N, C-alpha and C positions, 0 to 999 in steps of 0.2 A: 802169464800165469794162467793156470787152468784150475777152476774150483769145482769140486763135486761134493755131494752129500750122500752118505750111505743111509737111505731111507729106512732100512731095516734097523739101524741103530738109533736113529733120530727119535727123540721123545718130545720134540718141540718145546724145549725149555725156553728158547728165545734169547739165549745169551748172545748168540751170533748176530741176531737182528739188532740188539742193543749196541754191539761192538762195531758192526759194519752194515748199516741199513741200506747202503748203496748196492750191496751185493745179495743180502738175505732178506726174506720176508716170511712171515707165517702165512700159511694158506688160509682160505676162508673158514675152514673148520678148525684151524689151529692144531691139526693133527701131525703136521710135518712142516719143516721149513723148506721153502723154495729158494733156489738160486736164481736171482734176477739177472745176473751178469756172470756167465761162466768164464769169461776172459776179461776180468777187470783191469783197469789202468794200474800201472806200477805205483802210482801215488797212494793206492789203497793197501799196499803191502803191510804196513804197520797195523792197520785196523783188522786186516785179515788174520794176522798173527795173533792178535788179541782174541778174535773169534775162535780160532783153532784151539788156543790154549784154554779158553774158557768153556769150551763144549764139554759138559759132564759125561757125555757118551762117546767122545772121540769119533764123531761121525763126519767130520769135515776133513777133506784132503785138498791141499793146495800144491800143485806141481809147477815148478819153474820159478 
């Protein structure tokens, strides 16, 4: 899997961080979410799906 965030769309609501903290984190200024692991393990697929579905700005893309 490949995870990306569209920083132009991201408003740092943090829903993804709550859903999948192994992959996402708020930056120090909490202005945008960072991807901690662009190629996470398959075992995180369900948490990633929750993060994608919960993102109010549809800023997360998961390929694969």
